[in-house]
C-alpha positions as CSV (number, residue, x, y, z in Angstrom):
1,X,26.7,21.1,-26.0
2,X,24.0,23.8,-26.0
3,X,22.0,24.8,-22.9
4,X,18.8,23.4,-24.7
5,X,20.4,20.0,-25.0
6,X,21.5,19.9,-21.3
7,X,18.0,20.9,-20.1
8,X,16.0,18.5,-22.2
9,X,13.1,16.8,-20.4
10,X,13.7,13.1,-19.9
11,X,12.0,10.7,-22.3
12,X,9.6,9.6,-19.5
13,X,8.6,13.3,-19.2
14,X,8.7,15.6,-16.2
15,X,9.8,14.0,-13.0
16,X,7.7,15.1,-10.0
17,X,9.5,14.7,-6.7
18,X,7.6,14.7,-3.5
19,X,8.7,14.1,0.1
20,X,7.5,13.8,3.7
21,X,9.4,12.6,6.8
22,X,11.3,9.5,5.9
23,X,9.8,9.1,2.5
24,X,10.7,10.4,-1.0
25,X,9.1,9.5,-4.3
26,X,9.4,10.4,-8.0
27,X,6.4,10.2,-10.3
28,X,6.8,10.5,-14.1
29,X,4.7,12.5,-16.5
30,X,4.7,9.3,-18.7
31,X,1.9,7.1,-17.5
32,X,1.8,8.8,-14.0
33,X,4.2,6.0,-13.1
34,X,5.9,5.7,-9.7
35,X,9.5,5.6,-10.8
36,X,11.1,5.8,-7.4
37,X,10.1,5.3,-3.7
38,X,12.7,5.6,-0.9
39,X,12.5,5.2,2.8
40,X,15.3,6.8,4.8
41,X,17.3,7.0,1.6
42,X,16.8,3.2,0.8
43,X,15.2,2.1,-2.4
44,X,11.8,0.5,-1.8
45,X,11.1,0.0,-5.5
46,X,13.3,-1.2,-8.3
47,X,13.8,2.0,-10.3
48,X,15.1,2.8,-13.8
49,X,16.8,5.5,-15.9
50,X,14.2,8.2,-16.7
51,X,15.7,8.4,-20.3
52,X,15.2,4.7,-21.0
53,X,12.1,2.7,-21.7
54,X,10.3,1.5,-18.6
55,X,11.8,-2.0,-18.3
56,X,9.1,-4.3,-17.0
57,X,6.1,-2.0,-16.3
58,X,8.0,-0.8,-13.2
59,X,5.6,1.3,-11.2
60,X,3.1,1.6,-14.0
61,X,-0.6,2.5,-13.5
62,X,-2.6,-0.2,-15.3
63,X,-5.7,1.3,-16.8
64,X,-8.3,0.7,-18.0
65,X,-7.3,-2.9,-17.4
66,X,-4.4,-4.8,-15.8
67,X,-2.7,-7.9,-17.0
68,X,-3.7,-9.7,-20.3
69,X,-6.7,-9.9,-22.6
70,X,-6.9,-13.0,-24.7
71,X,-6.3,-12.5,-28.4
72,X,-6.5,-8.7,-27.7
73,X,-10.3,-8.8,-28.3
74,X,-13.3,-8.4,-26.1
75,X,-17.1,-7.9,-26.2
76,X,-18.9,-5.4,-24.1
77,X,-22.5,-4.3,-24.1
78,X,-23.2,-6.1,-27.4
79,X,-20.2,-4.7,-29.3
80,X,-16.8,-6.3,-30.2
81,X,-13.6,-4.4,-29.8
82,X,-10.1,-5.3,-31.0
83,X,-6.8,-4.0,-29.5
84,X,-3.2,-3.9,-30.6
85,X,-1.2,-7.1,-29.8
86,X,1.3,-6.3,-27.1
87,X,2.7,-9.8,-26.4
88,X,3.2,-11.4,-29.8
89,X,4.4,-14.7,-28.3
90,X,1.1,-15.0,-26.3
91,X,-1.2,-13.1,-28.7
92,X,-2.5,-10.8,-26.0
93,X,-3.0,-7.2,-25.1
94,X,-1.5,-6.3,-21.8
95,X,-1.7,-3.6,-19.1
96,X,-4.1,-1.2,-20.7
97,X,-3.2,2.1,-22.4
98,X,-2.4,4.7,-19.8
99,X,1.3,3.8,-19.5
100,X,1.8,4.9,-23.1
101,X,0.8,8.5,-22.7
102,X,1.9,11.7,-21.0
103,X,-0.5,12.7,-18.2
104,X,-1.4,16.3,-17.4
105,X,-0.3,17.8,-14.1
106,X,-3.2,18.9,-12.0
107,X,-1.5,19.9,-8.7
108,X,1.9,19.6,-7.1
109,X,3.0,20.2,-3.5
110,X,6.0,19.1,-1.4
111,X,4.2,15.9,-0.4
112,X,1.6,15.2,-3.1
113,X,1.0,15.2,-6.8
114,X,-2.1,14.7,-8.9
115,X,-2.0,13.8,-12.6
116,X,-4.9,13.2,-15.0
117,X,-5.5,11.5,-18.4
118,X,-8.4,11.4,-20.7
119,X,-8.5,8.3,-22.8
120,X,-8.1,9.3,-26.4
121,X,-10.7,8.4,-29.0
122,X,-9.4,4.8,-29.5
123,X,-11.3,2.3,-31.6
124,X,-10.1,-0.3,-29.1
125,X,-11.6,1.5,-26.2
126,X,-14.0,4.2,-27.6
127,X,-15.3,5.3,-24.2
128,X,-15.0,8.9,-22.9
129,X,-13.3,8.1,-19.6
130,X,-10.9,10.3,-17.6
131,X,-8.6,9.0,-14.9
132,X,-6.8,10.9,-12.1
133,X,-4.0,9.6,-9.9
134,X,-3.0,11.3,-6.6
135,X,0.1,10.3,-4.8
136,X,0.5,11.6,-1.3
137,X,3.2,11.1,1.3
138,X,3.0,11.3,5.1
139,X,4.8,9.8,8.0
140,X,2.6,6.7,7.4
141,X,4.0,6.2,3.9
142,X,2.7,6.6,0.4
143,X,-1.0,6.7,-0.4
144,X,-2.2,6.4,-4.0
145,X,-5.8,7.2,-5.1
146,X,-7.0,6.4,-8.6
147,X,-10.3,7.6,-9.8
148,X,-12.1,7.0,-13.2
149,X,-14.9,9.1,-14.4
150,X,-17.2,8.1,-17.3
151,X,-18.2,11.2,-19.3
152,X,-19.9,9.2,-22.0
153,X,-23.5,8.5,-22.8
154,X,-22.8,4.8,-22.7
155,X,-21.4,2.3,-20.2
156,X,-17.6,1.8,-20.1
157,X,-15.7,-1.3,-18.9
158,X,-13.1,-0.6,-16.2
159,X,-10.5,-2.4,-14.2
160,X,-7.4,-1.1,-12.4
161,X,-4.0,-2.3,-11.1
162,X,-0.5,-1.2,-10.4
163,X,2.8,-2.8,-11.2
164,X,5.4,-2.1,-8.5
165,X,8.6,-4.1,-8.4
166,X,9.4,-4.3,-4.7
167,X,13.2,-4.0,-4.4
168,X,15.0,-7.0,-2.9
169,X,17.6,-4.8,-1.2
170,X,20.4,-5.6,-3.8
171,X,21.4,-3.0,-6.4
172,X,22.8,-5.2,-9.1
173,X,20.9,-6.9,-11.9
174,X,21.6,-10.2,-13.7
175,X,21.7,-13.9,-12.9
176,X,22.2,-13.3,-9.2
177,X,18.8,-11.7,-8.8
178,X,16.9,-14.9,-8.4
179,X,19.2,-15.9,-5.5
180,X,18.7,-12.4,-4.0
181,X,14.9,-12.7,-4.2
182,X,15.3,-16.0,-2.4
183,X,16.5,-14.2,0.7
184,X,13.1,-12.4,0.9
185,X,9.8,-13.6,2.2
186,X,6.3,-12.7,0.9
187,X,2.9,-12.9,2.5
188,X,-0.2,-12.6,0.3
189,X,-3.5,-12.8,2.2
190,X,-5.6,-14.7,-0.4
191,X,-7.5,-17.9,-0.1
192,X,-7.6,-18.8,-3.8
193,X,-5.0,-19.3,-6.5
194,X,-5.7,-18.7,-10.1
195,X,-4.6,-21.5,-12.5
196,X,-3.4,-20.4,-15.9
197,X,-2.4,-22.0,-19.3
198,X,0.8,-21.6,-21.2
199,X,-0.3,-18.1,-22.3
200,X,-0.7,-17.0,-18.7
201,X,-4.5,-16.8,-19.2
202,X,-6.8,-17.9,-16.4
203,X,-8.4,-21.4,-16.8
204,X,-9.8,-21.8,-13.3
205,X,-9.4,-21.3,-9.6
206,X,-8.2,-23.6,-6.7
207,X,-7.7,-23.3,-3.0
208,X,-4.4,-21.7,-2.2
209,X,-2.4,-24.7,-0.9
210,X,1.2,-25.9,-0.7
211,X,3.6,-23.5,-2.6
212,X,0.6,-21.3,-3.5
213,X,-0.5,-20.7,0.1
214,X,1.2,-17.4,0.9
215,X,-1.1,-16.4,3.7
216,X,1.4,-16.9,6.5
217,X,4.4,-15.8,4.4
218,X,6.9,-18.0,2.6
219,X,10.5,-17.8,1.5
220,X,10.9,-16.9,-2.2
221,X,13.9,-19.2,-2.5
222,X,13.4,-21.4,-5.5
223,X,10.0,-20.0,-6.2
224,X,8.9,-19.0,-9.8
225,X,5.7,-17.1,-9.9
226,X,3.7,-15.2,-12.5
227,X,0.4,-15.9,-10.8
228,X,-2.7,-14.3,-9.4
229,X,-4.5,-14.9,-6.2
230,X,-8.0,-13.8,-5.3
231,X,-10.5,-14.0,-2.4
232,X,-8.3,-11.8,-0.2
233,X,-8.6,-11.9,3.6
234,X,-9.7,-8.4,4.7
235,X,-9.5,-6.4,7.9
236,X,-12.5,-4.6,9.5
237,X,-12.3,-1.9,6.8
238,X,-12.3,-4.4,4.0
239,X,-8.6,-3.8,3.3
240,X,-6.0,-6.5,2.4
241,X,-2.3,-6.2,2.9
242,X,0.7,-7.9,1.3
243,X,4.0,-8.0,3.3
244,X,7.4,-8.3,1.6
245,X,10.4,-8.7,4.0
246,X,14.1,-8.3,3.0
247,X,17.3,-9.6,4.5
248,X,18.4,-6.0,5.3
249,X,15.5,-5.6,7.8
250,X,13.2,-3.6,5.5
251,X,9.6,-4.7,5.7
252,X,7.2,-3.3,3.1
253,X,3.4,-3.5,3.7
254,X,1.5,-2.9,0.4
255,X,-2.1,-2.3,1.4
256,X,-5.3,-2.0,-0.7
257,X,-8.9,-1.0,-0.1
258,X,-12.0,-3.1,-0.6
259,X,-12.1,-2.5,-4.4
260,X,-9.0,-4.7,-4.8
261,X,-10.1,-8.3,-5.5
262,X,-6.8,-9.9,-6.7
263,X,-3.1,-9.8,-6.3
264,X,-0.5,-10.8,-9.0
265,X,3.0,-11.8,-8.1
266,X,5.8,-12.0,-10.7
267,X,9.3,-13.1,-9.7
268,X,10.8,-12.3,-13.1
269,X,11.9,-15.9,-13.6
270,X,13.1,-16.4,-17.1
271,X,13.3,-12.7,-17.9
272,X,16.3,-11.4,-19.8
273,X,18.9,-10.6,-17.2
274,X,19.8,-7.3,-19.0
275,X,16.5,-5.7,-17.9
276,X,15.0,-7.9,-15.2
277,X,14.3,-5.7,-12.1
278,X,16.1,-6.5,-8.8
279,X,13.0,-7.4,-7.0
280,X,9.5,-9.0,-7.1
281,X,6.4,-7.5,-8.7
282,X,3.5,-7.5,-6.3
283,X,0.4,-6.1,-8.0
284,X,-3.0,-5.3,-6.4
285,X,-5.8,-5.4,-9.0
286,X,-9.5,-4.8,-9.0
287,X,-9.7,-7.8,-11.4
288,X,-7.3,-10.4,-12.6
289,X,-6.3,-11.3,-16.2
290,X,-8.9,-11.5,-19.0
291,X,-11.6,-9.6,-17.0
292,X,-12.7,-7.7,-20.2
293,X,-13.6,-11.1,-21.6
294,X,-14.7,-13.1,-18.6
295,X,-16.5,-10.3,-16.8
296,X,-15.2,-11.4,-13.4
297,X,-15.0,-8.4,-11.1
298,X,-15.3,-6.1,-14.2
299,X,-16.8,-2.7,-13.4
300,X,-19.3,-1.3,-15.8
301,X,-19.1,2.4,-15.4
302,X,-22.5,4.0,-16.0
303,X,-22.7,7.4,-17.7
304,X,-21.6,10.0,-15.2
305,X,-20.4,7.5,-12.7
306,X,-17.0,7.6,-11.0
307,X,-15.1,4.8,-9.4
308,X,-12.0,5.0,-7.2
309,X,-9.4,2.7,-5.6
310,X,-6.9,3.4,-3.0
311,X,-3.6,1.5,-2.4
312,X,-0.6,2.4,-0.3
313,X,2.9,1.5,1.0
314,X,4.1,1.5,4.6
315,X,7.7,0.7,5.3
316,X,9.5,-0.3,8.5
317,X,13.1,-1.1,9.3
318,X,12.7,-3.9,11.7
319,X,16.5,-4.3,12.1
320,X,16.4,-1.2,14.3
321,X,13.5,-2.3,16.5
322,X,14.6,-2.8,20.1
323,X,18.0,-1.1,19.5
């Protein structure tokens, strides 16, 4: 085998490794995705092979919209735009465009990396918007800042989310994963649950009650979610925090600033066992599904305007507390 063959860049592009204290992370050139996050050598996210397709949007940055758009069509500022169909069985577009492209490296240090992407001239989204993502590690965990800038002479629609699969502490995949997820607990601080139809598109909201009330934390045993929650309970800074606890003593706090208005949870129930991640997707979003059509929490970026969101991860090993 030639040297050129042995040094080929992975298909997900350059792999940018950063570290600080107990934390290590790997960010990919493809989509500026968070491929790996470790705490004291333990996987916090379900990762994947850098030479294989990203299996279930693992660690993806969802821009300029998260989740689904009904019939892959929306109307904005008097014009109608049509997108490619991503989910043929549901006839929707999903998770934006950013995850499909290589992003440009802006800066790289031992503990941080910044990547940027300018939206191509797409008929489906013909707005001159650039996006930058900065991942930075410290002893407090991983902080992620996403900023959009509208360089156009017209307004641009904008929403943002991320798609981390929080690892359940088990390394295998397959039919056992649901049982493994059932040994975990999840707390989502939201007062309202979003009802959806068979296409997983919103049809209304209801108070978060019974199995949908995650505010005090519930066991995931027997739970099957691909749902959104909104109206988050916030601290004095306006931040909201989801907490995922595993049987190995790892507790993951995924926090989000005051631009985050909804949280999506996907347990992967029914996914093909060959690629279903060993964990649960917990997704902070500025707006939930179909925002480009409904307008709910949709940001209309004015010409020259920028808009940023900040989310982050803090990890504790509570099994060692008191020892």
